[in-house]
VOGU-3710 file (C-alpha; in Angstrom, 3 decimals, decimal comma):
1> mkkillivtt> 17,203/17,375/10,239  19,641/14,828/8,825  18,679/12,640/11,825  15,102/13,150/10,949  15,202/11,967/7,398  17,594/9,164/8,858  14,796/7,606/11,033  12,390/8,340/7,944  14,252/6,220/5,423  15,660/3,830/7,545
11> alfilssckt> 11,875/2,836/8,368  11,060/2,532/4,637  14,265/0,888/4,000  13,078/-1,498/6,640  9,554/-2,291/4,681  11,519/-3,430/2,106  12,480/-6,662/3,653  9,477/-7,331/5,631  -2,888/4,058/-7,841  -4,795/6,848/-8,283
21> vepvdpqven> -3,641/10,329/-7,813  -5,224/12,559/-9,842  -2,116/14,836/-11,769  -1,830/18,093/-10,518  -1,483/21,203/-12,980  1,989/22,820/-12,440  2,407/25,541/-10,460  4,092/28,777/-11,972  5,452/31,902/-10,257  2,383/34,039/-9,399
31> dniytkvfnq> 1,830/37,147/-11,175  0,950/39,898/-8,362  -0,859/42,294/-10,720  -3,252/40,112/-12,279  -3,301/37,918/-9,247  -4,872/41,868/-7,231  -6,551/42,514/-9,864  -8,387/39,039/-9,844  -9,231/38,805/-6,396  -10,193/42,520/-6,250
41> lliepssvpf> -12,366/41,520/-8,649  -13,901/38,739/-6,661  -15,230/40,912/-4,169  -18,202/41,967/-5,983  -18,803/39,436/-8,420  -22,355/39,688/-9,647  -21,697/43,481/-10,520  -18,543/42,331/-12,686  -19,001/41,015/-16,367  -18,155/37,903/-17,400
51> drlfesylns> -15,537/38,888/-20,138  -13,271/41,290/-17,423  -13,597/38,596/-15,069  -12,453/35,992/-17,656  -9,642/38,121/-19,185  -7,998/38,723/-15,910  -7,958/35,273/-15,224  -6,668/34,570/-18,575  -3,987/37,278/-18,107  -2,953/35,783/-14,876
61> syflnngsaf> -0,002/33,229/-15,599  -0,866/32,158/-11,772  -4,404/31,519/-12,431  -3,792/30,380/-15,970  -1,502/27,390/-14,639  -2,858/26,783/-11,239  -5,452/23,950/-10,975  -6,741/24,348/-7,883  -7,152/28,004/-8,712  -8,738/27,351/-11,875
71> nsfvqlesdi> -11,570/25,099/-10,468  -12,276/27,752/-8,068  -12,587/30,112/-11,164  -14,902/27,268/-12,581  -17,421/27,416/-9,611  -17,403/30,821/-9,355  -18,772/31,123/-13,184  -20,976/28,301/-12,489  -22,698/29,688/-9,315  -22,962/33,383/-10,884
81> ysgkaacesv> -23,422/32,901/-14,755  -24,999/29,491/-14,654  -22,382/28,938/-17,534  -24,241/30,525/-19,739  -22,096/33,499/-20,046  -19,659/31,645/-20,593  -20,948/29,713/-23,315  -21,746/32,975/-24,790  -18,296/34,380/-24,933  -17,372/34,074/-29,210
91> dfinrlktlp> -13,868/32,522/-27,858  -14,379/30,855/-24,872  -14,233/27,416/-26,251  -10,818/28,087/-28,119  -9,290/29,878/-25,477  -10,282/27,104/-23,184  -8,212/24,610/-25,112  -4,862/26,900/-24,914  -5,546/26,155/-20,546  -3,490/23,053/-19,009
101> lsirvhqlaa> -5,179/19,459/-19,461  -7,635/18,826/-17,022  -10,618/17,024/-16,497  -12,736/20,214/-15,612  -11,592/22,243/-18,269  -12,590/19,738/-20,951  -15,821/18,967/-19,089  -16,636/22,553/-19,361  -15,737/23,185/-22,970  -17,446/20,132/-23,595
111> dcaqmsndst> -20,819/20,825/-22,424  -20,279/24,671/-23,555  -19,718/23,324/-27,204  -23,042/21,174/-26,751  -24,888/24,008/-25,589  -23,622/25,897/-28,671  -23,865/23,082/-30,774  -20,457/23,491/-31,549  -18,752/20,265/-33,450  -15,696/20,776/-31,057
121> aiefhesmid> -18,184/19,178/-28,205  -16,806/15,828/-29,764  -13,427/16,541/-29,845  -13,535/17,677/-26,537  -15,381/14,596/-24,943  -12,864/12,247/-27,015  -9,926/14,500/-25,189  -11,564/13,813/-22,216  -12,026/9,831/-22,664  -8,309/9,966/-23,930
131> ylvlgyfkng> -6,997/11,994/-20,681  -9,454/9,526/-18,237  -7,761/6,395/-19,607  -4,564/7,354/-20,022  -3,412/10,057/-17,831  -0,610/11,572/-18,546  2,130/10,164/-21,240  5,586/9,489/-19,956  8,028/8,025/-22,549  5,748/6,589/-24,307
141> daknyysavk> 4,500/4,644/-21,571  0,595/5,533/-21,057  0,082/3,712/-17,952  -3,081/4,459/-16,120  -4,269/4,220/-12,745  -7,018/6,008/-12,503  -9,891/5,904/-10,146  -12,658/3,147/-11,388  -15,211/5,305/-9,461  -14,527/8,352/-11,447
151> vtdfgeptdl> -14,489/6,415/-14,922  -17,925/5,434/-14,023  -19,164/9,001/-14,156  -18,322/8,953/-18,130  -19,059/5,181/-18,717  -17,839/1,661/-18,602  -14,133/1,150/-18,934  -14,351/-0,858/-22,074  -16,354/1,141/-23,871  -13,913/4,178/-23,017
161> ikalgyevve> -11,015/1,731/-24,443  -13,209/0,763/-27,246  -13,475/4,543/-27,964  -9,732/5,131/-28,220  -9,825/2,389/-30,703  -8,469/-0,695/-28,970  -10,389/-4,078/-28,573  -10,955/-6,114/-25,655  -8,633/-8,987/-25,205  -9,389/-9,635/-21,318
171> yyiqpyaags> -10,466/-8,339/-18,648  -9,423/-9,365/-14,718  -8,881/-8,392/-11,069  -5,515/-7,623/-10,161  -4,680/-7,919/-6,580  -1,919/-5,695/-4,961  0,171/-6,247/-1,688  -1,275/-9,405/-0,747  -4,995/-8,403/-1,620  -5,464/-4,651/0,082
181> mfsyavvans> -6,127/-3,155/-2,961  -7,460/-4,318/-6,050  -6,849/-2,847/-9,687  -9,835/-3,718/-12,510  -7,802/-4,786/-15,566  -8,347/-4,360/-19,446  -5,686/-6,045/-21,914  -6,327/-4,943/-25,028  -4,861/-4,256/-28,467  -4,825/-1,599/-30,866
191> edtgkqrsfh> -6,856/-1,766/-33,739  -4,567/0,615/-35,755  -1,200/-1,081/-34,927  -2,348/-4,660/-32,886  0,219/-3,027/-30,008  -1,425/-5,058/-26,807  -1,744/-2,865/-23,602  -3,363/-2,941/-20,400  -5,492/-0,831/-18,773  -5,892/-0,504/-14,689
201> fnvwdaldil> -8,403/1,485/-12,952  -7,937/1,098/-9,237  -10,986/0,556/-7,260  -10,048/1,478/-3,855  -12,049/4,895/-3,919  -15,029/1,661/-4,823  -13,515/0,069/-1,616  -13,907/3,360/0,410  -17,567/3,351/-0,397  -17,774/-0,073/0,408
211> yssseepvdi> -16,554/0,152/3,674  -18,321/3,613/4,619  -21,553/2,503/3,767  -21,043/-0,932/6,195  -21,619/-1,034/9,592  -19,355/-4,472/10,279  -15,415/-4,459/8,441  -15,812/-5,796/4,715  -13,240/-8,818/3,941  -12,466/-7,611/0,467
221> yslnflptat> -10,852/-10,953/0,079  -13,917/-13,048/-0,828  -14,620/-10,163/-3,353  -18,341/-10,980/-2,695  -19,620/-7,750/-3,391  -20,529/-5,027/-6,065  -17,750/-2,116/-5,613  -19,831/0,147/-8,540  -22,034/-0,255/-11,513  -19,425/-0,585/-13,549
231> feelhetnsa> -18,958/-4,332/-12,529  -22,093/-5,342/-12,904  -22,077/-7,117/-15,813  -18,324/-8,363/-14,767  -19,847/-9,432/-11,845  -22,456/-11,966/-13,754  -20,071/-13,657/-15,346  -17,383/-13,706/-11,999  -14,611/-15,199/-14,407  -12,546/-11,674/-13,180
241> fdlgtarvlw> -13,791/-11,783/-9,765  -12,807/-15,528/-9,139  -9,804/-14,755/-10,608  -8,422/-11,790/-8,472  -10,124/-14,173/-5,805  -8,009/-17,121/-6,686  -4,767/-14,939/-6,751  -5,371/-13,960/-3,453  -6,351/-16,936/-1,678  -3,563/-19,359/-3,174
251> aqnndvaver> -0,822/-17,645/-1,062  -2,962/-18,293/1,883  -3,305/-22,023/1,028  -7,046/-21,421/0,992  -9,159/-24,493/-0,451  -11,663/-22,100/-2,283  -8,347/-20,655/-4,250  -8,659/-23,755/-6,502  -12,488/-23,447/-6,934  -12,325/-19,999/-7,975
261> llrsvsagns> -9,722/-20,715/-10,669  -11,115/-23,271/-12,217  -14,621/-21,478/-12,343  -12,602/-18,609/-14,185  -10,937/-21,198/-16,281  -14,124/-22,550/-17,144  -15,415/-19,213/-18,187  -12,870/-18,872/-20,749  -10,934/-16,359/-19,060  -7,849/-16,584/-20,876
271> maqqmladkl> -5,626/-14,956/-17,673  -7,043/-17,690/-15,787  -5,780/-20,302/-17,757  -2,611/-18,935/-17,758  -2,345/-18,861/-13,966  -3,674/-22,682/-14,420  -0,730/-23,367/-16,454  1,611/-21,868/-14,154  0,571/-23,682/-11,235  0,625/-27,233/-13,171
281> iigdkingyd> 4,307/-26,598/-14,352  5,468/-25,610/-11,078  4,076/-28,630/-9,372  0,582/-27,925/-7,798  -1,766/-30,674/-7,239  -5,435/-29,702/-9,151  -7,641/-32,367/-9,278  -8,663/-32,958/-13,232  -5,624/-31,571/-14,395  -2,032/-32,533/-14,773
291> iddaidqlis> 1,291/-30,710/-16,414  0,220/-32,019/-19,723  -2,354/-30,052/-19,451  -0,367/-27,035/-19,099  0,495/-26,071/-22,512  -3,163/-26,251/-23,806  -4,038/-24,176/-21,772  -1,354/-21,345/-22,571  -2,248/-22,000/-26,418  -5,749/-21,365/-25,489
301> aseaglataf> -4,914/-18,068/-23,949  -2,447/-17,719/-26,573  -5,134/-17,844/-29,162  -7,426/-15,369/-27,393  -4,577/-13,144/-28,228  -2,761/-12,631/-24,786  0,726/-11,725/-25,015  2,219/-12,897/-22,079  1,072/-16,421/-22,964  3,255/-16,176/-25,435
311> vrlsvifkhg> 6,272/-15,622/-23,364  5,815/-18,713/-21,040  4,864/-20,994/-24,370  8,786/-19,483/-25,354  10,139/-20,327/-22,191  8,750/-24,080/-22,544  9,962/-24,440/-25,753  13,381/-23,315/-25,377  14,163/-25,174/-22,383  12,229/-27,918/-22,792
321> intdkdlavs> 10,009/-28,038/-19,962  7,330/-31,325/-20,481  7,925/-31,241/-23,933  10,961/-31,415/-26,631  13,597/-28,166/-27,202  12,527/-26,480/-30,372  14,369/-23,002/-30,323  13,029/-21,982/-33,247  9,320/-22,180/-32,202  10,195/-20,619/-29,319
331> kqleqksvel> 12,069/-17,703/-31,546  8,860/-17,450/-33,318  6,826/-16,878/-30,106  9,151/-14,537/-28,597  9,033/-12,572/-31,460  5,070/-12,605/-31,316  5,050/-11,500/-27,833  7,780/-8,620/-28,988  5,053/-7,377/-31,865  2,176/-7,409/-28,843
341> igedrtfgei> 3,731/-5,461/-26,296  7,134/-4,344/-27,082  10,988/-5,723/-26,847  11,647/-4,713/-22,270  8,288/-5,739/-21,433  8,614/-8,926/-23,170  12,011/-10,118/-21,666  11,502/-8,833/-18,513  8,199/-11,217/-18,612  10,309/-13,778/-19,624
351> alvstlydlp> 12,861/-13,138/-16,854  10,308/-13,494/-14,691  8,879/-16,784/-15,947  12,266/-17,982/-15,876  12,077/-17,432/-11,791  8,722/-18,972/-11,684  9,446/-21,988/-13,707  12,519/-22,330/-11,031  15,272/-22,610/-14,127  18,719/-22,861/-12,805
361> egqlveafkr> 20,614/-20,146/-11,639  22,546/-19,014/-14,651  20,097/-18,744/-16,980  17,672/-16,803/-14,744  20,798/-13,955/-14,402  21,461/-14,163/-18,147  17,574/-13,449/-18,782  17,269/-10,680/-16,352  20,044/-9,189/-17,876  18,947/-9,263/-21,269
371> aasagngrsa> 15,555/-7,578/-19,934  17,609/-5,086/-18,361  19,463/-4,229/-21,201  16,143/-4,030/-23,081  15,029/-1,297/-20,854  13,226/-3,040/-18,084  13,590/-1,741/-14,661  12,233/-4,487/-12,837  14,786/-6,635/-14,158  17,414/-4,384/-13,724
381> yylynyfndk> 16,403/-3,981/-10,008  16,077/-7,611/-9,618  19,868/-8,028/-10,873  21,081/-5,308/-7,869  19,484/-7,599/-5,482  20,867/-10,466/-6,784  24,339/-9,050/-6,572  23,737/-7,626/-3,419  22,588/-10,677/-1,933  26,522/-11,969/-3,786
391> eqdevalkyl> 28,049/-8,949/-1,933  29,215/-7,672/-5,196  28,504/-4,379/-4,015  29,914/-2,661/-7,215  28,108/-4,532/-9,494  24,806/-3,951/-7,567  25,019/-0,494/-7,334  25,441/-0,260/-10,968  22,097/-2,578/-11,875  20,846/-0,086/-8,853
401> elaaeleyae> 21,505/3,218/-10,948  20,375/1,309/-13,935  16,638/0,925/-12,104  16,509/3,656/-10,949  17,628/5,635/-14,410  14,813/3,309/-16,318  12,287/5,152/-13,278  11,275/1,787/-11,409  9,444/2,793/-8,385  10,999/0,478/-6,068
411> alvlkgsllv> 14,517/1,823/-7,421  13,961/4,961/-7,034  12,663/4,710/-3,484  15,767/2,675/-2,582  17,838/4,938/-4,295  16,282/7,918/-2,154  16,930/5,816/0,909  20,435/5,352/0,661  21,338/9,018/-0,528  19,701/10,191/2,679
421> mdeskewedv> 21,278/7,447/4,578  24,836/8,293/3,378  26,846/10,219/5,851  29,363/11,549/4,082  27,070/13,630/2,097  24,888/17,281/3,747  20,790/16,702/3,533  21,223/20,498/1,947  23,105/18,594/-0,755  20,878/15,931/-1,560
431> qeefldliee> 17,644/17,485/-0,539  16,765/18,178/-4,254  17,685/14,780/-5,848  16,028/13,045/-2,607  12,472/14,563/-3,004  12,874/14,232/-6,963  13,469/10,549/-6,781  10,219/10,244/-4,238  8,125/12,102/-6,375  8,329/10,060/-9,249
441> aqsqhhpkad> 8,138/7,228/-7,730  4,941/8,727/-5,465  3,740/9,595/-9,293  3,821/6,038/-10,034  1,697/5,009/-7,342  3,911/3,602/-5,458  3,177/2,751/-1,525  6,134/3,182/-0,291  6,820/6,714/-1,871  3,497/7,831/0,012
451> yilykflqas> 4,562/6,426/2,864  7,872/8,120/3,077  6,678/11,675/2,106  3,792/10,524/5,180  7,197/10,420/7,620  9,275/13,355/5,804  6,211/15,741/6,596  5,039/14,639/9,207  6,906/17,492/11,491  6,031/20,462/9,013
461> dknlsfkylq> 2,069/19,357/7,889  0,139/16,962/10,063  -2,598/17,169/7,280  -0,539/16,421/4,275  1,044/13,573/6,088  -1,456/12,083/7,151  -3,169/12,198/3,606  0,279/10,479/2,306  -0,095/7,675/4,982  -3,783/7,320/3,995
471> qaakkglvaa> -2,917/6,748/0,315  -0,126/4,041/0,993  -2,576/2,237/3,645  -4,952/2,000/0,746  -2,415/0,399/-1,699  -1,988/-2,180/0,639  1,235/-1,270/2,625  1,160/-3,232/5,784  2,975/-0,857/7,843  0,936/2,730/7,019
481> qyelanaydd> -2,506/0,397/7,338  -0,798/-0,638/11,168  -0,052/3,763/11,654  -3,185/4,414/10,144  -4,984/2,592/12,676  -2,840/3,819/15,499  -3,497/7,217/13,973  -7,224/7,049/14,023  -6,997/5,520/17,780  -4,945/8,532/18,715
491> gditgrdlaq> -7,131/10,948/16,909  -4,518/13,892/16,911  -5,826/14,713/13,217  -9,018/13,895/12,586  -10,014/12,997/16,348  -10,407/9,498/17,616  -12,387/6,589/15,336  -12,095/3,309/16,709  -14,562/1,760/13,896  -11,466/2,898/11,496
501> svrwlsmavk> -8,771/1,913/13,547  -10,439/-1,659/13,951  -10,941/-1,575/9,912  -7,189/-0,750/9,373  -6,347/-3,213/12,036  -8,439/-6,106/10,354  -6,748/-5,263/6,958  -3,164/-5,332/8,547  -3,802/-8,522/9,930  -4,705/-10,190/7,002
511> qgslpaivgl> -1,377/-9,619/5,358  -0,261/-11,041/8,558  1,171/-8,032/10,502  1,932/-9,165/13,879  1,389/-6,228/15,872  -1,566/-5,298/14,412  -2,762/-9,087/15,521  -1,818/-7,952/18,843  -3,635/-4,750/18,488  -7,034/-5,908/17,351
521> gynyekgrgv> -6,862/-8,735/20,187  -6,482/-6,052/22,383  -9,571/-4,100/20,895  -11,751/-7,371/21,504  -10,220/-8,072/24,810  -11,646/-4,159/25,983  -14,288/-3,953/23,593  -12,643/-0,961/21,746  -14,213/-0,336/18,694  -15,834/-3,982/18,686
531> ekdltravqm> -17,876/-5,884/20,985  -16,145/-7,349/23,714  -15,188/-10,594/22,896  -12,250/-12,285/25,171  -12,557/-15,388/23,265  -11,363/-13,967/20,238  -8,769/-11,866/21,935  -7,234/-14,714/23,127  -7,055/-16,655/19,541  -5,469/-12,933/18,414
541> yslaaeqgsa> -2,824/-13,215/20,861  -2,394/-17,138/20,629  -1,906/-16,419/16,864  0,783/-13,693/17,347  2,515/-15,728/19,828  2,776/-18,975/17,769  3,996/-16,541/15,056  7,065/-15,360/17,265  5,841/-12,077/18,460  7,068/-11,566/22,218
551> qgmfnygyml> 3,876/-9,430/22,932  1,413/-11,738/21,994  3,215/-14,145/24,231  3,061/-11,928/26,810  -0,657/-11,477/26,474  -1,520/-14,766/25,478  0,162/-15,343/29,124  -1,628/-12,829/31,307  -4,810/-14,581/29,839  -4,310/-18,208/30,562
561> lkgrgieqny> -2,678/-16,738/33,919  -6,038/-15,294/35,081  -8,615/-17,519/32,877  -10,028/-14,797/31,294  -11,637/-15,886/27,505  -10,004/-19,351/28,539  -9,333/-21,680/31,044  -7,060/-20,754/33,878  -3,715/-22,388/33,277  -0,637/-21,670/35,203
571> plavewfera> 2,210/-23,812/33,803  0,940/-22,634/30,311  1,416/-19,059/31,203  4,557/-19,594/32,591  5,605/-21,141/30,003  4,562/-18,188/27,517  5,725/-15,924/30,100  9,357/-17,506/29,878  9,126/-17,266/25,850  8,489/-13,654/25,909
581> aknghasann> 10,940/-13,220/28,512  13,459/-15,131/26,154  12,276/-12,472/23,459  13,580/-9,562/25,370  9,514/-8,660/26,974  10,434/-6,916/30,169  6,474/-7,259/31,471  6,992/-10,855/31,276  10,006/-11,404/33,790  7,879/-8,886/36,090
591> elallykege> 4,842/-11,088/36,052  7,356/-14,502/36,462  8,960/-12,225/39,623  5,229/-11,677/40,810  4,906/-15,752/41,158  7,829/-16,006/42,606  6,949/-12,976/45,121  3,389/-14,260/45,957  3,783/-18,012/45,673  1,288/-18,592/43,406
601> yfeqsyekan> 2,595/-21,119/41,365  6,499/-21,298/41,850  7,576/-22,002/45,506  7,806/-18,471/47,159  11,033/-16,980/46,876  11,814/-13,137/47,354  15,503/-13,172/46,428  14,271/-15,103/42,753  11,702/-12,249/42,411  13,725/-9,601/42,821
611> qlfqlaaedg> 16,371/-11,103/40,381  13,690/-10,882/37,708  12,289/-7,508/38,955  15,981/-6,448/38,292  15,980/-7,753/34,595  12,335/-6,498/34,154  13,744/-2,960/35,474  16,880/-2,655/33,643  14,680/-3,186/30,500  12,584/-0,074/31,515
621> ekyamynlgm> 9,968/-1,951/33,038  8,029/0,590/35,523  6,208/-1,683/37,434  9,451/-3,560/38,160  10,742/-0,267/39,312  7,969/0,002/41,437  8,168/-3,703/42,947  11,901/-3,619/43,541  11,144/-0,766/45,575  8,918/-2,261/47,672
631> syekglgvak> 11,450/-4,575/48,001  13,874/-2,552/49,300  11,460/-0,485/51,119  10,633/-4,148/53,045  13,239/-5,698/53,529  11,675/-8,384/51,169  14,593/-10,486/50,087  17,051/-7,843/50,210  18,578/-5,906/52,944  16,025/-2,629/53,764
641> dietaiawyl> 17,416/-0,094/51,892  14,867/3,336/51,983  17,310/5,419/49,920  17,222/2,567/46,919  13,858/2,286/47,755  13,522/6,100/46,696  15,735/5,925/44,001  13,623/3,182/41,993  10,462/5,020/42,926  12,103/8,138/41,465
651> kaqargheea> 12,681/5,810/38,450  9,252/4,668/38,215  7,575/7,892/38,927  9,542/8,962/36,104  8,032/6,607/33,477  4,291/7,441/34,867  3,573/5,081/38,174  1,467/7,095/39,851  1,674/4,914/43,112  5,465/5,113/42,843
661> airrfnlltg> 5,112/9,255/43,340  2,658/8,543/46,426  4,992/6,323/48,017  8,438/8,215/47,449  6,596/11,113/48,656  5,528/9,362/51,847  9,155/8,030/52,489  10,681/11,741/51,906  8,243/13,194/54,376  8,758/10,296/56,967
671> ktn> 5,125/8,682/56,126  4,694/5,087/55,942  1,744/2,723/55,674
//
């Protein structure tokens, strides 16, 4: 078990270098007596008075606190009694108030109250809005990443936010993980306290709807689509979509990024104004603007009430970035941000902006220390990485512990990984803590936590494991996207679905995954899930080869060698085979050996061919094992040696080479051909 977990967490640990899950009601101990009574009543439900059925339900601690069981009960009530019996029950609505918070409970209560002209209908609807928008509260932090699709069932996100007493400052599309997952974000200020916060609604469910209705893979990077009706008005102004596109495309050095950013700026989007200022300060060239315009853009954003704009202005005046230093003004701006978003977020933002603006190392470290001391987990995690790079292990681990205590998801995942990788500890002693850490990170919608749970559950629950893999992929984790593509290709869980496989390969390709680029090229070469296109396959292989993929080098070389999708070119093919071989690709040595053996490009040399066959065979290449066996059987470049030939055929056979099995059998039985 320890070894299995080591593999799981090591895989995730490597990932570090390369949000919407509906809360589940807590499970409690099953009350066997009432459960049996309840189940008995379900045998002939139509003959059971609703009050008796409901009483047995209410008296079962198991069903009372089990969200899934409650949903079954509600479905039963709806199917049999059409909701009327429940609503006619005198104290049904009041009793519903005692049940665990869930959308279905509040929806049922609100419907019943409305049906009965009960004034509590408004109360329940407000409570459900609060649940939808805020999610579960934790340590005063009410981050919600509820699905935009589900929110639209209850109205516009902005309407829900306004119903909670917030005034909208700005809205924008926030890309995560290089754009593979988006959230619709709204910056708003409380009308009561003036505090500013961001509401996030994930749109991955909307993307799923889009993907499933589209025959061709959808390019989510362009954002030229309308995920749900929620965004109709937003899409007309385009500012939020333009900003989201600019953020994604900027990392790709795409010229369209500037066009989209400036269009969002022209629409008055304060987040776009802030992004433009950042780009100008770090020296990016943008036509029509220079660094002198940066402060003006930030002032415009701050006038709109954007707290992070105050942070940037504070840093600028504190360090005299393209202006005179003014510590008094800097302090006032910092305090304004503290009033809006709190001390920990303000100091954390200052630290990140200091990094963005490339301040000296000493000032950076001090900024992050200040933020960590104020309770900013992200800053504590930065300090862990900083001191870890400096090989100051003791200090680094102190900050990792602090980041984990502050429940920063990345730190929780890393701490859990390190916990299991600690060989001085037994799995039984760390299992509970490990799962607590990972599940807390997963509750924060961290894709690596989903990925770890996918690995952890592979042996025990394939279906649940696959669900976590899907979640990690949807959240943009490139390794998960690639593995999900392979899972759809293998078809062990869901049945083979090559279209889905291509979809997720395409997603991983957009994030630069070399294995995915090669995999997608192979699909185009063979026509698997896409129309066969050798030219496109060559393009993919070439791209992977240029970026250092040994498999890409080999595949590209092979296409050149055979003239598939590209003009035949022996010299270039050999060049790529040699580069692939230097990068450890055994099949490349086998192909080079065949060229020496057959004299197609090199002067024929059985001796050189056998040397390369030997190298490839020792690296596990079955075709090289077979070819080496042939050399010994025929005496090509070596003394004829049937026993050695049989030995190499056996090794090739063990790796699935069918012809090797036949030749070995023939030699053992004295047959030759």
